[in-house]
C-alpha positions in Angstrom: 0.0 0.0 -0.1 1.4 3.4 -1.1 2.7 5.4 1.9 0.4 8.8 2.7 2.2 12.1 2.7 3.0 13.4 6.1 0.6 16.3 6.0 -2.1 14.3 4.9 -3.2 13.0 8.3 -2.4 16.2 10.0 -4.7 18.1 7.8 -7.7 16.4 9.2 -9.6 18.2 11.8 -9.9 15.4 14.0 -7.6 12.8 12.6 -4.5 13.0 14.9 -6.6 12.5 17.9 -8.7 9.5 16.4 -5.7 7.7 15.6 -3.9 8.2 19.0 -7.1 7.0 20.8 -7.4 3.9 18.5 -3.6 3.1 19.1 -4.7 2.3 22.7 -7.7 0.4 21.8 -10.4 -0.2 19.2 -13.4 2.0 19.7 -16.9 2.6 18.2 -17.9 6.0 16.8 -19.8 6.8 20.1 -16.7 5.8 22.2 -14.6 8.3 20.0 -17.2 11.0 20.6 -17.1 10.1 24.5 -13.2 10.9 24.1 -14.0 14.5 23.1 -16.4 15.0 25.7 -13.7 13.7 28.4 -11.0 15.7 27.2 -13.4 18.9 27.5 -14.3 17.8 30.9 -10.5 18.1 31.9 -10.2 21.3 31.1 -13.8 22.4 32.5 -15.1 23.5 29.2 -18.4 22.7 27.4 -19.0 20.4 24.5 -21.4 21.1 22.2 -25.2 20.4 23.2 -26.8 17.5 21.4 -29.2 18.8 18.8 -27.2 22.1 18.5 -25.5 23.2 15.1 -22.1 22.9 16.6 -22.9 19.4 18.0 -24.0 18.5 14.4 -20.6 19.9 13.4 -18.6 18.1 15.4 -20.5 14.9 14.4 -20.2 15.6 10.6 -16.3 16.4 11.2 -15.7 13.2 13.1 -17.6 11.0 10.4 -15.7 12.8 7.4 -12.5 12.3 9.1 -13.1 8.4 9.7 -14.3 7.8 6.0 -10.9 9.5 5.0 -8.7 7.7 7.5 -10.6 4.5 6.0 -9.6 5.7 2.5 -6.2 6.3 3.2 -5.6 2.9 4.9 -5.1 4.0 8.1 -8.3 2.1 10.0 -10.9 -0.4 9.4 -13.9 -1.7 11.1 -14.1 -5.0 12.8 -17.1 -7.2 13.4 -18.2 -5.4 16.5 -18.3 -2.0 14.4 -15.3 -0.7 16.0 -12.4 1.2 14.2 -9.3 -0.7 14.3 -5.8 0.6 12.8 -4.4 -1.0 10.4 -0.4 -1.9 10.2 -0.1 1.5 8.3 -2.4 3.0 10.9 0.0 2.0 13.7 2.8 3.3 12.3 1.3 6.6 11.4 -0.1 6.8 15.0 3.2 6.0 16.4 4.9 8.7 14.5 2.1 11.0 15.6 2.6 10.1 19.4 6.4 10.3 19.2 5.9 14.0 17.9 3.3 14.8 20.4 5.6 13.3 23.2 8.5 15.3 22.2 6.7 18.7 22.4 4.8 17.6 25.8 8.3 16.9 27.2 9.4 20.5 26.4 6.1 21.9 27.9 6.3 19.9 30.8 10.0 21.1 31.4 8.8 24.7 31.0 5.7 24.4 33.5 7.5 22.0 36.2 11.2 22.8 35.9 12.6 25.6 38.5 15.7 25.5 36.5 14.1 26.1 33.1 11.7 29.0 34.7 14.9 30.6 36.1 16.4 30.5 32.6 13.3 32.2 30.8 13.1 34.6 33.6 16.5 35.9 33.0 15.6 36.4 29.0 12.7 38.0 29.8 13.9 40.7 32.3 17.0 41.4 29.8 14.1 42.2 27.0 12.1 44.3 29.8 14.8 46.3 31.0 16.1 47.4 27.5 12.6 48.2 26.5 11.8 50.3 29.7 15.3 52.1 30.0 15.4 53.0 26.4 11.7 54.3 26.3 11.9 55.9 29.7 15.2 57.9 28.7 13.5 58.8 25.2 10.3 60.5 26.8 11.8 61.4 30.5 9.7 59.3 32.4 10.9 58.5 36.0 8.3 56.1 36.5 9.4 53.8 33.4 13.1 54.4 34.4 12.4 53.2 37.7 10.7 50.2 36.4 13.4 49.8 34.1 16.2 49.7 36.4 13.9 47.4 38.6 13.9 45.0 35.9 17.8 45.7 35.4 18.2 44.3 38.8 15.6 41.5 38.2 18.3 40.1 35.7 20.9 39.8 38.4 18.2 38.2 40.7 17.2 35.9 37.8 20.6 34.9 37.4 21.2 34.5 41.2 18.0 32.2 41.3 19.4 30.0 38.6 22.6 29.5 40.3 20.7 28.9 43.7 18.3 26.3 42.0 21.3 24.6 40.1 23.3 24.3 43.3 20.7 23.9 45.9 21.3 27.3 47.6 17.9 29.1 47.2 17.9 30.3 50.4 20.8 32.5 49.5 19.6 33.6 46.1 16.2 34.6 47.9 18.2 36.6 50.4 19.8 38.2 47.3 16.7 38.9 46.0 15.4 40.8 49.3 18.4 43.0 49.1 18.4 43.9 45.4 14.8 44.9 45.9 15.6 47.0 49.4 18.4 48.7 47.1 16.1 49.6 44.2 13.4 50.9 46.4 15.7 53.3 48.1 17.2 54.6 44.7 13.6 54.8 43.0 12.2 56.5 46.1 15.3 58.9 46.3 14.9 59.8 42.4 11.0 60.3 42.7 11.3 62.6 45.8 14.1 64.8 43.9 11.6 64.9 41.0 8.8 65.9 43.5 10.9 68.7 44.6 11.9 69.8 41.2 9.3 69.0 38.6 10.3 67.9 35.5 8.7 67.9 32.0 7.5 64.3 30.9 6.6 63.3 27.3 3.7 61.5 26.4 3.8 59.6 23.3 2.1 56.4 21.8 5.4 54.5 22.2 5.6 55.4 25.7 2.1 54.1 26.3 2.8 51.0 24.2 5.9 50.2 26.4 3.9 50.4 29.5 0.8 48.3 28.2 3.3 45.6 26.5 5.3 45.4 29.7 2.2 45.0 32.0 0.9 42.2 29.9 4.1 40.3 29.5 4.8 40.7 33.5 1.9 39.5 34.2 1.9 36.4 32.2 5.5 36.1 33.5 4.3 36.3 37.2 1.6 33.5 36.9 4.2 31.4 35.3 6.8 31.6 37.9 4.4 31.5 40.7 2.8 28.3 39.0 6.5 26.6 38.5 7.6 27.8 41.7 4.7 26.1 43.6 4.9 22.9 41.8 8.6 22.7 42.2 8.3 24.1 45.9 10.9 27.0 44.9 10.9 30.0 47.1 13.2 31.8 44.7 10.7 31.3 41.8 7.7 32.4 44.0 9.6 35.7 45.3 10.3 36.4 41.5 6.8 35.9 40.9 5.8 38.6 43.7 8.1 41.0 42.0 7.0 40.4 38.5 3.3 40.9 39.8 4.4 44.3 41.3 5.8 45.2 37.7 2.0 44.9 36.7 1.1 47.6 39.3 4.1 49.6 38.1 2.6 49.3 34.5 -0.9 50.5 35.5 0.7 53.2 37.5 3.0 54.5 34.7 0.1 54.8 32.2 -1.8 57.0 35.2 1.1 59.4 35.0 1.0 59.7 31.4 -2.5 60.7 31.2 -2.0 63.3 34.0 1.1 64.4 31.8 -0.8 65.0 29.0 -2.6 67.7 31.0 0.5 69.1 32.4 0.5 67.5 35.7 4.1 66.0 35.7 4.1 65.4 39.4 2.1 62.4 39.4 4.8 60.8 37.3 7.2 61.2 40.4 4.3 60.3 42.8 4.1 56.7 40.8 7.9 56.4 41.2 7.6 56.8 45.0 4.8 54.4 45.0 6.8 51.7 43.2 9.5 52.0 45.7 6.9 51.6 48.5 5.2 48.8 46.9 8.9 46.9 46.5 9.7 47.7 50.3 6.4 45.8 51.1 7.3 42.9 48.9 10.9 42.9 50.4 9.5 42.7 53.7 7.2 40.0 53.2 9.9 37.8 51.5 12.2 38.5 54.3 10.1 37.3 56.8 10.0 33.7 55.0 13.8 33.8 54.5 14.5 34.3 58.2 12.2 31.8 59.1 13.6 29.1 56.7 17.3 30.3 57.9 16.1 29.4 61.5 15.4 25.8 60.4 11.6 26.5 59.7 9.7 24.6 57.1 9.0 26.1 53.8 5.1 27.2 53.6 4.3 28.5 50.1 0.6 28.5 51.1 0.6 32.4 52.1 1.9 33.2 48.4 -1.7 32.9 46.9 -2.4 34.4 43.6 -5.7 36.0 41.9 -5.6 33.4 39.0 -5.6 30.3 41.7 -9.0 31.8 42.9 -10.4 31.9 39.5 -9.4 28.7 38.9 -10.7 27.2 41.9 -14.2 29.1 41.4 -14.4 27.5 37.9 -13.6 24.0 38.8 -15.7 24.2 41.9 -18.7 25.2 39.7 -18.2 22.7 37.3 -17.7 20.1 39.8 -21.0 20.9 41.4 -23.0 20.6 38.3 -21.2 17.4 37.5 -21.9 15.9 41.0 -25.8 17.0 40.4 -25.8 15.3 37.1 -24.2 12.2 38.5 -27.0 12.0 41.3 -29.5 11.3 38.8 -28.0 7.8 38.5 -25.9 6.9 41.8 -26.9 7.3 45.3 -24.2 6.8 47.5 -20.6 8.7 48.1 -18.5 5.7 47.3 -20.6 5.5 43.7 -19.9 9.0 43.1 -16.1 8.5 43.8 -15.8 5.5 41.5 -17.6 7.4 38.6 -15.3 10.6 39.2 -12.3 8.4 38.7 -13.4 6.6 35.8 -14.9 9.9 34.1 -11.3 11.8 34.9 -9.1 9.2 34.5 -6.2 10.4 32.2 -4.1 7.4 31.6 -6.0 6.3 28.6 -6.5 9.8 27.0 -4.3 11.6 24.5 -3.1 14.8 24.8 -4.2 15.2 28.7 -1.8 12.1 29.7 1.0 13.6 27.6 1.0 17.0 28.6 -0.6 16.4 32.2 -2.5 19.8 31.9 -6.0 18.9 33.6 -8.0 20.7 35.7 -8.5 18.0 37.9 -4.8 17.6 38.3 -3.9 17.1 42.2 -7.7 17.8 42.8 -8.7 16.7 46.6 -11.9 14.9 45.8 -12.1 13.6 49.4 -12.2 17.2 51.1 -14.2 18.8 48.1 -16.7 16.2 47.9 -17.9 16.0 51.5 -18.2 20.0 51.7 -19.9 20.1 48.2 -22.6 17.3 49.0 -23.2 19.4 52.4 -23.6 22.6 50.4 -25.9 20.8 48.0 -28.1 19.5 50.9 -28.4 22.8 52.8 -29.5 24.5 49.5 -32.3 21.8 49.2 -31.1 20.5 46.3 -30.4 16.8 47.4 -31.6 14.9 50.2 -29.7 12.3 52.4 -31.4 9.3 54.0 -29.7 6.4 55.4 -26.4 7.3 53.6 -28.3 7.5 50.2 -28.3 10.7 48.3 -31.5 11.8 46.2 -32.3 14.9 44.0 -35.0 16.9 45.0 -37.4 18.8 42.8 -35.4 22.0 43.1 -32.3 19.8 42.4 -33.5 18.6 39.0 -34.8 22.2 38.0 -31.3 23.4 38.9 -29.5 20.8 36.9 -31.5 21.0 33.9 -31.0 24.9 34.0 -27.3 24.1 33.8 -27.5 21.4 31.2 -29.2 23.9 29.2 -26.0 25.0 28.0 -23.5 22.9 29.1 -22.9 19.1 28.7 -20.9 17.1 31.1 -19.4 13.6 30.6 -21.5 10.8 31.1 -19.7 8.1 32.5 
């Protein structure tokens, strides 16, 4: 049989996902569609509701790709109506999986390796400091210059973090970050007070605004990234850097405020922004120094106090999805054990491509035991379910709430 061109399989909308699933086990059309629902559930997103144009489009796309895969000689159907890979299909699916695993390995290193994150931090801070200092000098903005010099210090800090992680000396690298933050705060504070006493004209141009917006957005992404990897790897140094990156987001917003006032000839606001930057840095340095002193005295590292906004948003989204999923499950199961069993089968990752490769699931490290008990109590208190002799049953109010939710959201049906 002639070999297919490399691009033919990957041009299909769902072709790669289908063959990756069939590489694990033969599947019927309905089982393939169920895999699409499951992968959506891992990210807490809705899948098209049955009967909607979007769902019809999904069915047509899957059917088209299955026919095309058959024409290419990659899949055949067995006596039970299941789709199976041919020898050529197994070969092509193996290549696809090898490429996916290669990409996944890089992503896992990027989001889990503290050493990799520290390298990324060095590069990003070099770019940010060059951008802010050049634009700040061009437009005579003390706020942007202050932020740029802080980023320049962050280059040294990120380098120290890299070596601290590499040689297992994170306490020293974190202490270095704190010292640098204190020094930066003193310098920025001095320059800002000097400008308040002797105000200077600040230019306001589109490039200055663009620099502030771009740096703020990039710093927010870096802050989330450093915090995520820092918590996963237990790195205080990276969490410390995430705090500093988050401060830069505030600085960017403050710089924009200074630019707006400067357009009306009120230049002192730019200097006040620089002073506010210094105060924020001092506060962050103090918070981090308390953790450093605790660890220096032999205390255990506790990163729970370094929570972030994205964690709250993610937690709220996950709780809302799990709440509706639990209501849906209570249509068919009655006991806590049955709910746990259904959860484990519905959100298993081992047999699901992409999720198993990248490990990026909303339910990663989800504390089902604690979440379920509190949620069941909440549903009972709201009158959505009743509990009798250890059995759970939906009330009429619970069914109405579930139907309302299912109007726009379809959940995994185990």
